[in-house]
N, CA, C and O atoms as a Maestro MAE file, in Angstrom:
{
 s_m_m2io_version
 :::
 2.0.0
}

f_m_ct {
 s_m_title
 :::
 protein
 m_atom[332] {
  # First column is atom index #
  i_m_mmod_type
  r_m_x_coord
  r_m_y_coord
  r_m_z_coord
  i_m_residue_number
  s_m_chain_name
  s_m_pdb_residue_name
  s_m_pdb_atom_name
  i_m_atomic_number
  :::
  1 25 -19.311 -5.689 22.523 1 A "MET " " N  " 7
  2 3 -19.782 -4.710 21.577 1 A "MET " " CA " 6
  3 2 -18.972 -4.858 20.282 1 A "MET " " C  " 6
  4 15 -17.743 -4.903 20.330 1 A "MET " " O  " 8
  5 25 -19.637 -4.932 19.144 2 A "SER " " N  " 7
  6 3 -18.939 -5.078 17.871 2 A "SER " " CA " 6
  7 2 -18.459 -3.721 17.377 2 A "SER " " C  " 6
  8 15 -18.825 -2.688 17.939 2 A "SER " " O  " 8
  9 25 -17.638 -3.718 16.325 3 A "LYS " " N  " 7
  10 3 -17.126 -2.478 15.768 3 A "LYS " " CA " 6
  11 2 -18.241 -1.594 15.209 3 A "LYS " " C  " 6
  12 15 -18.081 -0.376 15.137 3 A "LYS " " O  " 8
  13 25 -19.361 -2.187 14.814 4 A "LYS " " N  " 7
  14 3 -20.422 -1.432 14.179 4 A "LYS " " CA " 6
  15 2 -21.544 -1.049 15.138 4 A "LYS " " C  " 6
  16 15 -22.590 -0.567 14.704 4 A "LYS " " O  " 8
  17 25 -21.340 -1.255 16.429 5 A "THR " " N  " 7
  18 3 -22.367 -0.928 17.407 5 A "THR " " CA " 6
  19 2 -21.804 0.053 18.422 5 A "THR " " C  " 6
  20 15 -20.737 -0.170 18.993 5 A "THR " " O  " 8
  21 25 -22.529 1.132 18.637 6 A "LEU " " N  " 7
  22 3 -22.108 2.126 19.618 6 A "LEU " " CA " 6
  23 2 -23.027 2.062 20.826 6 A "LEU " " C  " 6
  24 15 -24.131 1.525 20.730 6 A "LEU " " O  " 8
  25 25 -22.597 2.596 21.956 7 A "PRO " " N  " 7
  26 3 -23.435 2.581 23.148 7 A "PRO " " CA " 6
  27 2 -24.795 3.213 22.875 7 A "PRO " " C  " 6
  28 15 -24.900 4.112 22.041 7 A "PRO " " O  " 8
  29 25 -25.837 2.756 23.569 8 A "PRO " " N  " 7
  30 3 -27.181 3.266 23.299 8 A "PRO " " CA " 6
  31 2 -27.367 4.741 23.630 8 A "PRO " " C  " 6
  32 15 -28.390 5.318 23.260 8 A "PRO " " O  " 8
  33 25 -26.424 5.367 24.308 9 A "LEU " " N  " 7
  34 3 -26.547 6.791 24.600 9 A "LEU " " CA " 6
  35 2 -26.364 7.642 23.346 9 A "LEU " " C  " 6
  36 15 -26.790 8.797 23.315 9 A "LEU " " O  " 8
  37 25 -25.741 7.090 22.322 10 A "LEU " " N  " 7
  38 3 -25.510 7.834 21.093 10 A "LEU " " CA " 6
  39 2 -26.690 7.625 20.148 10 A "LEU " " C  " 6
  40 15 -26.595 6.901 19.158 10 A "LEU " " O  " 8
  41 25 -27.791 8.271 20.475 11 A "VAL " " N  " 7
  42 3 -29.029 8.095 19.720 11 A "VAL " " CA " 6
  43 2 -29.573 9.455 19.319 11 A "VAL " " C  " 6
  44 15 -29.546 10.397 20.111 11 A "VAL " " O  " 8
  45 25 -30.061 9.557 18.104 12 A "ARG " " N  " 7
  46 3 -30.695 10.784 17.627 12 A "ARG " " CA " 6
  47 2 -31.911 10.388 16.819 12 A "ARG " " C  " 6
  48 15 -31.808 9.590 15.887 12 A "ARG " " O  " 8
  49 25 -33.050 10.932 17.162 13 A "GLY " " N  " 7
  50 3 -34.271 10.638 16.426 13 A "GLY " " CA " 6
  51 2 -34.663 9.173 16.500 13 A "GLY " " C  " 6
  52 15 -35.264 8.645 15.564 13 A "GLY " " O  " 8
  53 25 -34.330 8.506 17.605 14 A "GLY " " N  " 7
  54 3 -34.681 7.106 17.773 14 A "GLY " " CA " 6
  55 2 -33.762 6.146 17.039 14 A "GLY " " C  " 6
  56 15 -33.986 4.936 17.086 14 A "GLY " " O  " 8
  57 25 -32.735 6.642 16.362 15 A "GLN " " N  " 7
  58 3 -31.825 5.781 15.614 15 A "GLN " " CA " 6
  59 2 -30.412 5.984 16.146 15 A "GLN " " C  " 6
  60 15 -29.932 7.116 16.211 15 A "GLN " " O  " 8
  61 25 -29.744 4.901 16.525 16 A "SER " " N  " 7
  62 3 -28.391 5.051 17.063 16 A "SER " " CA " 6
  63 2 -27.416 5.348 15.943 16 A "SER " " C  " 6
  64 15 -27.595 4.896 14.812 16 A "SER " " O  " 8
  65 25 -26.375 6.117 16.268 17 A "PHE " " N  " 7
  66 3 -25.359 6.397 15.272 17 A "PHE " " CA " 6
  67 2 -24.617 5.129 14.892 17 A "PHE " " C  " 6
  68 15 -24.106 5.022 13.777 17 A "PHE " " O  " 8
  69 25 -24.552 4.169 15.800 18 A "GLY " " N  " 7
  70 3 -23.889 2.909 15.500 18 A "GLY " " CA " 6
  71 2 -24.562 2.190 14.353 18 A "GLY " " C  " 6
  72 15 -23.886 1.752 13.422 18 A "GLY " " O  " 8
  73 25 -25.880 2.057 14.396 19 A "SER " " N  " 7
  74 3 -26.566 1.369 13.316 19 A "SER " " CA " 6
  75 2 -26.562 2.200 12.048 19 A "SER " " C  " 6
  76 15 -26.501 1.652 10.948 19 A "SER " " O  " 8
  77 25 -26.627 3.522 12.188 20 A "PHE " " N  " 7
  78 3 -26.586 4.382 11.001 20 A "PHE " " CA " 6
  79 2 -25.242 4.243 10.304 20 A "PHE " " C  " 6
  80 15 -25.189 4.095 9.084 20 A "PHE " " O  " 8
  81 25 -24.152 4.289 11.070 21 A "ASP " " N  " 7
  82 3 -22.831 4.180 10.477 21 A "ASP " " CA " 6
  83 2 -22.619 2.829 9.814 21 A "ASP " " C  " 6
  84 15 -21.954 2.757 8.781 21 A "ASP " " O  " 8
  85 25 -23.161 1.763 10.372 22 A "ALA " " N  " 7
  86 3 -23.014 0.441 9.776 22 A "ALA " " CA " 6
  87 2 -23.651 0.403 8.394 22 A "ALA " " C  " 6
  88 15 -23.205 -0.341 7.520 22 A "ALA " " O  " 8
  89 25 -24.685 1.199 8.198 23 A "ASN " " N  " 7
  90 3 -25.358 1.244 6.903 23 A "ASN " " CA " 6
  91 2 -24.755 2.260 5.946 23 A "ASN " " C  " 6
  92 15 -25.065 2.241 4.755 23 A "ASN " " O  " 8
  93 25 -23.907 3.139 6.440 24 A "HIS " " N  " 7
  94 3 -23.296 4.190 5.640 24 A "HIS " " CA " 6
  95 2 -21.804 4.251 5.932 24 A "HIS " " C  " 6
  96 15 -21.343 5.190 6.581 24 A "HIS " " O  " 8
  97 25 -21.044 3.272 5.467 25 A "PRO " " N  " 7
  98 3 -19.609 3.237 5.786 25 A "PRO " " CA " 6
  99 2 -18.884 4.479 5.280 25 A "PRO " " C  " 6
  100 15 -19.201 5.010 4.216 25 A "PRO " " O  " 8
  101 25 -17.911 4.928 6.055 26 A "GLY " " N  " 7
  102 3 -17.102 6.070 5.671 26 A "GLY " " CA " 6
  103 2 -17.688 7.407 6.064 26 A "GLY " " C  " 6
  104 15 -17.094 8.441 5.757 26 A "GLY " " O  " 8
  105 25 -18.833 7.431 6.734 27 A "THR " " N  " 7
  106 3 -19.473 8.700 7.041 27 A "THR " " CA " 6
  107 2 -18.823 9.448 8.193 27 A "THR " " C  " 6
  108 15 -19.103 10.631 8.386 27 A "THR " " O  " 8
  109 25 -17.978 8.805 8.951 28 A "ILE " " N  " 7
  110 3 -17.391 9.454 10.122 28 A "ILE " " CA " 6
  111 2 -16.254 10.412 9.748 28 A "ILE " " C  " 6
  112 15 -15.915 11.286 10.546 28 A "ILE " " O  " 8
  113 25 -15.663 10.275 8.573 29 A "ASP " " N  " 7
  114 3 -14.601 11.199 8.134 29 A "ASP " " CA " 6
  115 2 -15.255 12.482 7.622 29 A "ASP " " C  " 6
  116 15 -15.387 12.683 6.414 29 A "ASP " " O  " 8
  117 25 -15.659 13.339 8.545 30 A "VAL " " N  " 7
  118 3 -16.449 14.529 8.233 30 A "VAL " " CA " 6
  119 2 -15.662 15.529 7.385 30 A "VAL " " C  " 6
  120 15 -16.210 16.092 6.437 30 A "VAL " " O  " 8
  121 25 -14.404 15.756 7.708 31 A "ASP " " N  " 7
  122 3 -13.629 16.748 6.962 31 A "ASP " " CA " 6
  123 2 -13.034 16.198 5.676 31 A "ASP " " C  " 6
  124 15 -12.478 16.955 4.880 31 A "ASP " " O  " 8
  125 25 -13.142 14.893 5.462 32 A "GLY " " N  " 7
  126 3 -12.714 14.294 4.204 32 A "GLY " " CA " 6
  127 2 -11.215 14.215 4.002 32 A "GLY " " C  " 6
  128 15 -10.741 14.245 2.867 32 A "GLY " " O  " 8
  129 25 -10.459 14.113 5.089 33 A "ASN " " N  " 7
  130 3 -9.007 14.020 4.936 33 A "ASN " " CA " 6
  131 2 -8.499 12.577 4.902 33 A "ASN " " C  " 6
  132 15 -7.291 12.339 4.909 33 A "ASN " " O  " 8
  133 25 -9.422 11.620 4.864 34 A "GLY " " N  " 7
  134 3 -9.029 10.219 4.742 34 A "GLY " " CA " 6
  135 2 -8.932 9.463 6.045 34 A "GLY " " C  " 6
  136 15 -8.725 8.249 6.035 34 A "GLY " " O  " 8
  137 25 -9.076 10.147 7.175 35 A "THR " " N  " 7
  138 3 -9.034 9.469 8.465 35 A "THR " " CA " 6
  139 2 -10.160 9.988 9.363 35 A "THR " " C  " 6
  140 15 -10.522 11.163 9.304 35 A "THR " " O  " 8
  141 25 -10.695 9.113 10.177 36 A "ALA " " N  " 7
  142 3 -11.713 9.495 11.159 36 A "ALA " " CA " 6
  143 2 -11.022 9.668 12.503 36 A "ALA " " C  " 6
  144 15 -10.510 8.703 13.071 36 A "ALA " " O  " 8
  145 25 -11.007 10.879 13.007 37 A "VAL " " N  " 7
  146 3 -10.308 11.219 14.239 37 A "VAL " " CA " 6
  147 2 -11.292 11.865 15.211 37 A "VAL " " C  " 6
  148 15 -12.038 12.773 14.844 37 A "VAL " " O  " 8
  149 25 -11.285 11.390 16.442 38 A "ALA " " N  " 7
  150 3 -12.232 11.891 17.438 38 A "ALA " " CA " 6
  151 2 -12.100 13.392 17.675 38 A "ALA " " C  " 6
  152 15 -13.108 14.082 17.831 38 A "ALA " " O  " 8
  153 25 -10.877 13.903 17.704 39 A "LEU " " N  " 7
  154 3 -10.674 15.314 18.035 39 A "LEU " " CA " 6
  155 2 -10.914 16.254 16.862 39 A "LEU " " C  " 6
  156 15 -10.861 17.471 17.041 39 A "LEU " " O  " 8
  157 25 -11.172 15.737 15.685 40 A "THR " " N  " 7
  158 3 -11.553 16.590 14.558 40 A "THR " " CA " 6
  159 2 -12.955 16.191 14.097 40 A "THR " " C  " 6
  160 15 -13.911 16.938 14.306 40 A "THR " " O  " 8
  161 25 -13.083 15.033 13.480 41 A "ASP " " N  " 7
  162 3 -14.370 14.587 12.944 41 A "ASP " " CA " 6
  163 2 -15.415 14.424 14.048 41 A "ASP " " C  " 6
  164 15 -16.560 14.848 13.891 41 A "ASP " " O  " 8
  165 25 -15.025 13.820 15.148 42 A "GLY " " N  " 7
  166 3 -15.957 13.635 16.257 42 A "GLY " " CA " 6
  167 2 -16.404 14.960 16.841 42 A "GLY " " C  " 6
  168 15 -17.578 15.139 17.165 42 A "GLY " " O  " 8
  169 25 -15.474 15.882 16.975 43 A "LEU " " N  " 7
  170 3 -15.795 17.207 17.497 43 A "LEU " " CA " 6
  171 2 -16.742 17.952 16.552 43 A "LEU " " C  " 6
  172 15 -17.653 18.645 17.006 43 A "LEU " " O  " 8
  173 25 -16.528 17.813 15.253 44 A "LEU " " N  " 7
  174 3 -17.421 18.438 14.283 44 A "LEU " " CA " 6
  175 2 -18.843 17.894 14.410 44 A "LEU " " C  " 6
  176 15 -19.808 18.655 14.353 44 A "LEU " " O  " 8
  177 25 -18.970 16.583 14.580 45 A "VAL " " N  " 7
  178 3 -20.300 15.971 14.739 45 A "VAL " " CA " 6
  179 2 -20.963 16.491 16.012 45 A "VAL " " C  " 6
  180 15 -22.130 16.882 15.990 45 A "VAL " " O  " 8
  181 25 -20.233 16.498 17.105 46 A "ILE " " N  " 7
  182 3 -20.799 16.953 18.385 46 A "ILE " " CA " 6
  183 2 -21.230 18.412 18.293 46 A "ILE " " C  " 6
  184 15 -22.335 18.764 18.708 46 A "ILE " " O  " 8
  185 25 -20.368 19.251 17.756 47 A "ARG " " N  " 7
  186 3 -20.713 20.666 17.624 47 A "ARG " " CA " 6
  187 2 -21.949 20.848 16.748 47 A "ARG " " C  " 6
  188 15 -22.833 21.641 17.070 47 A "ARG " " O  " 8
  189 25 -22.007 20.111 15.642 48 A "TYR " " N  " 7
  190 3 -23.155 20.209 14.738 48 A "TYR " " CA " 6
  191 2 -24.444 19.799 15.455 48 A "TYR " " C  " 6
  192 15 -25.473 20.459 15.319 48 A "TYR " " O  " 8
  193 25 -24.380 18.716 16.211 49 A "LEU " " N  " 7
  194 3 -25.562 18.245 16.934 49 A "LEU " " CA " 6
  195 2 -25.998 19.228 18.016 49 A "LEU " " C  " 6
  196 15 -27.178 19.276 18.366 49 A "LEU " " O  " 8
  197 25 -25.069 20.007 18.545 50 A "PHE " " N  " 7
  198 3 -25.404 21.026 19.532 50 A "PHE " " CA " 6
  199 2 -25.861 22.331 18.874 50 A "PHE " " C  " 6
  200 15 -26.154 23.305 19.568 50 A "PHE " " O  " 8
  201 25 -25.922 22.353 17.565 51 A "GLY " " N  " 7
  202 3 -26.460 23.511 16.858 51 A "GLY " " CA " 6
  203 2 -25.457 24.556 16.428 51 A "GLY " " C  " 6
  204 15 -25.850 25.611 15.931 51 A "GLY " " O  " 8
  205 25 -24.170 24.297 16.604 52 A "LEU " " N  " 7
  206 3 -23.165 25.257 16.171 52 A "LEU " " CA " 6
  207 2 -23.048 25.219 14.653 52 A "LEU " " C  " 6
  208 15 -23.072 24.149 14.045 52 A "LEU " " O  " 8
  209 25 -22.923 26.390 14.052 53 A "ARG " " N  " 7
  210 3 -22.794 26.510 12.607 53 A "ARG " " CA " 6
  211 2 -21.747 27.572 12.303 53 A "ARG " " C  " 6
  212 15 -21.346 28.338 13.180 53 A "ARG " " O  " 8
  213 25 -21.314 27.607 11.060 54 A "GLY " " N  " 7
  214 3 -20.336 28.612 10.638 54 A "GLY " " CA " 6
  215 2 -18.999 28.436 11.320 54 A "GLY " " C  " 6
  216 15 -18.550 27.313 11.549 54 A "GLY " " O  " 8
  217 25 -18.360 29.552 11.645 55 A "ALA " " N  " 7
  218 3 -17.027 29.524 12.255 55 A "ALA " " CA " 6
  219 2 -17.016 28.775 13.580 55 A "ALA " " C  " 6
  220 15 -16.030 28.111 13.903 55 A "ALA " " O  " 8
  221 25 -18.090 28.868 14.348 56 A "ALA " " N  " 7
  222 3 -18.155 28.171 15.640 56 A "ALA " " CA " 6
  223 2 -18.105 26.653 15.457 56 A "ALA " " C  " 6
  224 15 -17.620 25.940 16.336 56 A "ALA " " O  " 8
  225 25 -18.593 26.164 14.341 57 A "LEU " " N  " 7
  226 3 -18.569 24.724 14.059 57 A "LEU " " CA " 6
  227 2 -17.158 24.230 13.773 57 A "LEU " " C  " 6
  228 15 -16.749 23.188 14.284 57 A "LEU " " O  " 8
  229 25 -16.422 24.959 12.972 58 A "ILE " " N  " 7
  230 3 -15.137 24.440 12.481 58 A "ILE " " CA " 6
  231 2 -13.900 24.943 13.216 58 A "ILE " " C  " 6
  232 15 -12.815 24.397 13.015 58 A "ILE " " O  " 8
  233 25 -14.025 25.953 14.052 59 A "GLN " " N  " 7
  234 3 -12.877 26.550 14.743 59 A "GLN " " CA " 6
  235 2 -11.996 25.493 15.410 59 A "GLN " " C  " 6
  236 15 -12.417 24.876 16.389 59 A "GLN " " O  " 8
  237 25 -10.790 25.274 14.901 60 A "GLY " " N  " 7
  238 3 -9.836 24.345 15.491 60 A "GLY " " CA " 6
  239 2 -10.214 22.880 15.389 60 A "GLY " " C  " 6
  240 15 -9.641 22.046 16.090 60 A "GLY " " O  " 8
  241 25 -11.177 22.550 14.520 61 A "ALA " " N  " 7
  242 3 -11.654 21.166 14.466 61 A "ALA " " CA " 6
  243 2 -11.553 20.524 13.094 61 A "ALA " " C  " 6
  244 15 -12.144 19.468 12.868 61 A "ALA " " O  " 8
  245 25 -10.827 21.129 12.181 62 A "VAL " " N  " 7
  246 3 -10.676 20.567 10.841 62 A "VAL " " CA " 6
  247 2 -9.281 19.977 10.722 62 A "VAL " " C  " 6
  248 15 -8.289 20.647 11.014 62 A "VAL " " O  " 8
  249 25 -9.206 18.718 10.292 63 A "GLY " " N  " 7
  250 3 -7.928 18.025 10.195 63 A "GLY " " CA " 6
  251 2 -7.073 18.505 9.029 63 A "GLY " " C  " 6
  252 15 -7.579 19.083 8.068 63 A "GLY " " O  " 8
  253 25 -5.773 18.257 9.129 64 A "ALA " " N  " 7
  254 3 -4.838 18.604 8.060 64 A "ALA " " CA " 6
  255 2 -5.187 17.833 6.792 64 A "ALA " " C  " 6
  256 15 -5.525 16.651 6.855 64 A "ALA " " O  " 8
  257 25 -5.108 18.489 5.657 65 A "GLY " " N  " 7
  258 3 -5.383 17.847 4.375 65 A "GLY " " CA " 6
  259 2 -6.857 17.634 4.091 65 A "GLY " " C  " 6
  260 15 -7.209 16.831 3.226 65 A "GLY " " O  " 8
  261 25 -7.725 18.338 4.802 66 A "ALA " " N  " 7
  262 3 -9.164 18.162 4.650 66 A "ALA " " CA " 6
  263 2 -9.650 18.676 3.302 66 A "ALA " " C  " 6
  264 15 -9.232 19.743 2.851 66 A "ALA " " O  " 8
  265 25 -10.542 17.909 2.653 67 A "ILE " " N  " 7
  266 3 -11.157 18.387 1.411 67 A "ILE " " CA " 6
  267 2 -12.397 19.232 1.717 67 A "ILE " " C  " 6
  268 15 -12.835 20.031 0.889 67 A "ILE " " O  " 8
  269 25 -12.953 19.045 2.909 68 A "ARG " " N  " 7
  270 3 -14.030 19.905 3.398 68 A "ARG " " CA " 6
  271 2 -13.434 20.709 4.551 68 A "ARG " " C  " 6
  272 15 -13.392 20.234 5.686 68 A "ARG " " O  " 8
  273 25 -12.977 21.917 4.262 69 A "ALA " " N  " 7
  274 3 -12.236 22.687 5.266 69 A "ALA " " CA " 6
  275 2 -12.950 23.940 5.726 69 A "ALA " " C  " 6
  276 15 -12.459 24.634 6.617 69 A "ALA " " O  " 8
  277 25 -14.098 24.247 5.144 70 A "THR " " N  " 7
  278 3 -14.867 25.420 5.555 70 A "THR " " CA " 6
  279 2 -16.235 24.962 6.049 70 A "THR " " C  " 6
  280 15 -16.628 23.814 5.841 70 A "THR " " O  " 8
  281 25 -16.944 25.856 6.692 71 A "ALA " " N  " 7
  282 3 -18.206 25.491 7.331 71 A "ALA " " CA " 6
  283 2 -19.267 24.996 6.345 71 A "ALA " " C  " 6
  284 15 -19.943 24.005 6.623 71 A "ALA " " O  " 8
  285 25 -19.424 25.658 5.213 72 A "ALA " " N  " 7
  286 3 -20.513 25.306 4.285 72 A "ALA " " CA " 6
  287 2 -20.456 23.851 3.812 72 A "ALA " " C  " 6
  288 15 -21.469 23.158 3.906 72 A "ALA " " O  " 8
  289 25 -19.316 23.354 3.306 73 A "PRO " " N  " 7
  290 3 -19.300 21.962 2.873 73 A "PRO " " CA " 6
  291 2 -19.396 20.962 4.029 73 A "PRO " " C  " 6
  292 15 -19.934 19.868 3.858 73 A "PRO " " O  " 8
  293 25 -18.884 21.328 5.186 74 A "ILE " " N  " 7
  294 3 -18.985 20.441 6.349 74 A "ILE " " CA " 6
  295 2 -20.439 20.359 6.808 74 A "ILE " " C  " 6
  296 15 -20.935 19.271 7.101 74 A "ILE " " O  " 8
  297 25 -21.116 21.489 6.872 75 A "GLU " " N  " 7
  298 3 -22.527 21.488 7.252 75 A "GLU " " CA " 6
  299 2 -23.363 20.694 6.253 75 A "GLU " " C  " 6
  300 15 -24.232 19.917 6.645 75 A "GLU " " O  " 8
  301 25 -23.100 20.889 4.966 76 A "ALA " " N  " 7
  302 3 -23.845 20.153 3.930 76 A "ALA " " CA " 6
  303 2 -23.597 18.651 4.051 76 A "ALA " " C  " 6
  304 15 -24.525 17.853 3.916 76 A "ALA " " O  " 8
  305 25 -22.341 18.265 4.305 77 A "TYR " " N  " 7
  306 3 -22.012 16.847 4.449 77 A "TYR " " CA " 6
  307 2 -22.729 16.252 5.655 77 A "TYR " " C  " 6
  308 15 -23.342 15.190 5.552 77 A "TYR " " O  " 8
  309 25 -22.656 16.922 6.785 78 A "LEU " " N  " 7
  310 3 -23.310 16.394 7.990 78 A "LEU " " CA " 6
  311 2 -24.818 16.322 7.812 78 A "LEU " " C  " 6
  312 15 -25.445 15.364 8.265 78 A "LEU " " O  " 8
  313 25 -25.401 17.300 7.173 79 A "GLN " " N  " 7
  314 3 -26.834 17.265 6.921 79 A "GLN " " CA " 6
  315 2 -27.203 16.070 6.033 79 A "GLN " " C  " 6
  316 15 -28.279 15.493 6.191 79 A "GLN " " O  " 8
  317 25 -26.328 15.703 5.115 80 A "SER " " N  " 7
  318 3 -26.623 14.604 4.199 80 A "SER " " CA " 6
  319 2 -26.440 13.224 4.826 80 A "SER " " C  " 6
  320 15 -27.055 12.261 4.369 80 A "SER " " O  " 8
  321 25 -25.607 13.105 5.863 81 A "VAL " " N  " 7
  322 3 -25.323 11.779 6.433 81 A "VAL " " CA " 6
  323 2 -25.995 11.493 7.768 81 A "VAL " " C  " 6
  324 15 -26.117 10.333 8.162 81 A "VAL " " O  " 8
  325 25 -26.431 12.532 8.467 82 A "LEU " " N  " 7
  326 3 -27.067 12.294 9.769 82 A "LEU " " CA " 6
  327 2 -28.556 12.007 9.575 82 A "LEU " " C  " 6
  328 15 -29.200 12.566 8.688 82 A "LEU " " O  " 8
  329 25 -29.085 11.133 10.414 83 A "PRO " " N  " 7
  330 3 -30.508 10.791 10.283 83 A "PRO " " CA " 6
  331 2 -31.413 11.951 10.650 83 A "PRO " " C  " 6
  332 15 -32.636 11.823 10.591 83 A "PRO " " O  " 8
  :::
 }
 m_bond[331] {
  # First column is bond index #
  i_m_from
  i_m_to
  i_m_order
  :::
  1 1 2 1
  2 2 3 1
  3 3 4 2
  4 3 5 1
  5 5 6 1
  6 6 7 1
  7 7 8 2
  8 7 9 1
  9 9 10 1
  10 10 11 1
  11 11 12 2
  12 11 13 1
  13 13 14 1
  14 14 15 1
  15 15 16 2
  16 15 17 1
  17 17 18 1
  18 18 19 1
  19 19 20 2
  20 19 21 1
  21 21 22 1
  22 22 23 1
  23 23 24 2
  24 23 25 1
  25 25 26 1
  26 26 27 1
  27 27 28 2
  28 27 29 1
  29 29 30 1
  30 30 31 1
  31 31 32 2
  32 31 33 1
  33 33 34 1
  34 34 35 1
  35 35 36 2
  36 35 37 1
  37 37 38 1
  38 38 39 1
  39 39 40 2
  40 39 41 1
  41 41 42 1
  42 42 43 1
  43 43 44 2
  44 43 45 1
  45 45 46 1
  46 46 47 1
  47 47 48 2
  48 47 49 1
  49 49 50 1
  50 50 51 1
  51 51 52 2
  52 51 53 1
  53 53 54 1
  54 54 55 1
  55 55 56 2
  56 55 57 1
  57 57 58 1
  58 58 59 1
  59 59 60 2
  60 59 61 1
  61 61 62 1
  62 62 63 1
  63 63 64 2
  64 63 65 1
  65 65 66 1
  66 66 67 1
  67 67 68 2
  68 67 69 1
  69 69 70 1
  70 70 71 1
  71 71 72 2
  72 71 73 1
  73 73 74 1
  74 74 75 1
  75 75 76 2
  76 75 77 1
  77 77 78 1
  78 78 79 1
  79 79 80 2
  80 79 81 1
  81 81 82 1
  82 82 83 1
  83 83 84 2
  84 83 85 1
  85 85 86 1
  86 86 87 1
  87 87 88 2
  88 87 89 1
  89 89 90 1
  90 90 91 1
  91 91 92 2
  92 91 93 1
  93 93 94 1
  94 94 95 1
  95 95 96 2
  96 95 97 1
  97 97 98 1
  98 98 99 1
  99 99 100 2
  100 99 101 1
  101 101 102 1
  102 102 103 1
  103 103 104 2
  104 103 105 1
  105 105 106 1
  106 106 107 1
  107 107 108 2
  108 107 109 1
  109 109 110 1
  110 110 111 1
  111 111 112 2
  112 111 113 1
  113 113 114 1
  114 114 115 1
  115 115 116 2
  116 115 117 1
  117 117 118 1
  118 118 119 1
  119 119 120 2
  120 119 121 1
  121 121 122 1
  122 122 123 1
  123 123 124 2
  124 123 125 1
  125 125 126 1
  126 126 127 1
  127 127 128 2
  128 127 129 1
  129 129 130 1
  130 130 131 1
  131 131 132 2
  132 131 133 1
  133 133 134 1
  134 134 135 1
  135 135 136 2
  136 135 137 1
  137 137 138 1
  138 138 139 1
  139 139 140 2
  140 139 141 1
  141 141 142 1
  142 142 143 1
  143 143 144 2
  144 143 145 1
  145 145 146 1
  146 146 147 1
  147 147 148 2
  148 147 149 1
  149 149 150 1
  150 150 151 1
  151 151 152 2
  152 151 153 1
  153 153 154 1
  154 154 155 1
  155 155 156 2
  156 155 157 1
  157 157 158 1
  158 158 159 1
  159 159 160 2
  160 159 161 1
  161 161 162 1
  162 162 163 1
  163 163 164 2
  164 163 165 1
  165 165 166 1
  166 166 167 1
  167 167 168 2
  168 167 169 1
  169 169 170 1
  170 170 171 1
  171 171 172 2
  172 171 173 1
  173 173 174 1
  174 174 175 1
  175 175 176 2
  176 175 177 1
  177 177 178 1
  178 178 179 1
  179 179 180 2
  180 179 181 1
  181 181 182 1
  182 182 183 1
  183 183 184 2
  184 183 185 1
  185 185 186 1
  186 186 187 1
  187 187 188 2
  188 187 189 1
  189 189 190 1
  190 190 191 1
  191 191 192 2
  192 191 193 1
  193 193 194 1
  194 194 195 1
  195 195 196 2
  196 195 197 1
  197 197 198 1
  198 198 199 1
  199 199 200 2
  200 199 201 1
  201 201 202 1
  202 202 203 1
  203 203 204 2
  204 203 205 1
  205 205 206 1
  206 206 207 1
  207 207 208 2
  208 207 209 1
  209 209 210 1
  210 210 211 1
  211 211 212 2
  212 211 213 1
  213 213 214 1
  214 214 215 1
  215 215 216 2
  216 215 217 1
  217 217 218 1
  218 218 219 1
  219 219 220 2
  220 219 221 1
  221 221 222 1
  222 222 223 1
  223 223 224 2
  224 223 225 1
  225 225 226 1
  226 226 227 1
  227 227 228 2
  228 227 229 1
  229 229 230 1
  230 230 231 1
  231 231 232 2
  232 231 233 1
  233 233 234 1
  234 234 235 1
  235 235 236 2
  236 235 237 1
  237 237 238 1
  238 238 239 1
  239 239 240 2
  240 239 241 1
  241 241 242 1
  242 242 243 1
  243 243 244 2
  244 243 245 1
  245 245 246 1
  246 246 247 1
  247 247 248 2
  248 247 249 1
  249 249 250 1
  250 250 251 1
  251 251 252 2
  252 251 253 1
  253 253 254 1
  254 254 255 1
  255 255 256 2
  256 255 257 1
  257 257 258 1
  258 258 259 1
  259 259 260 2
  260 259 261 1
  261 261 262 1
  262 262 263 1
  263 263 264 2
  264 263 265 1
  265 265 266 1
  266 266 267 1
  267 267 268 2
  268 267 269 1
  269 269 270 1
  270 270 271 1
  271 271 272 2
  272 271 273 1
  273 273 274 1
  274 274 275 1
  275 275 276 2
  276 275 277 1
  277 277 278 1
  278 278 279 1
  279 279 280 2
  280 279 281 1
  281 281 282 1
  282 282 283 1
  283 283 284 2
  284 283 285 1
  285 285 286 1
  286 286 287 1
  287 287 288 2
  288 287 289 1
  289 289 290 1
  290 290 291 1
  291 291 292 2
  292 291 293 1
  293 293 294 1
  294 294 295 1
  295 295 296 2
  296 295 297 1
  297 297 298 1
  298 298 299 1
  299 299 300 2
  300 299 301 1
  301 301 302 1
  302 302 303 1
  303 303 304 2
  304 303 305 1
  305 305 306 1
  306 306 307 1
  307 307 308 2
  308 307 309 1
  309 309 310 1
  310 310 311 1
  311 311 312 2
  312 311 313 1
  313 313 314 1
  314 314 315 1
  315 315 316 2
  316 315 317 1
  317 317 318 1
  318 318 319 1
  319 319 320 2
  320 319 321 1
  321 321 322 1
  322 322 323 1
  323 323 324 2
  324 323 325 1
  325 325 326 1
  326 326 327 1
  327 327 328 2
  328 327 329 1
  329 329 330 1
  330 330 331 1
  331 331 332 2
  :::
 }
}
C-alpha cells in the first residue's frame, strides 16, 4: 500500500479518502496546527462523519496551537474538503 492509498473501508460516497487526499494534499490537518495527528485531526473527521457538530465535535479533539479551534471553522473546513 502506498502513502497515498488507504484501505478500501475508508470510503464515502463511492470515493475513498485515500484517493481524495492524494488530490488535495494537506487536507488531513483539520485543526490547522501544522501537523496531522490521529487523536486530534482523525478524531475530528470521524466525529464529523458520524454527524457530531458544535461542542460535541471538538470536545477534547483540538490540537495545541490550532488556527481552527472552535466548531464553526472546523465544520466549515471539513465541509469544504470532504467529498
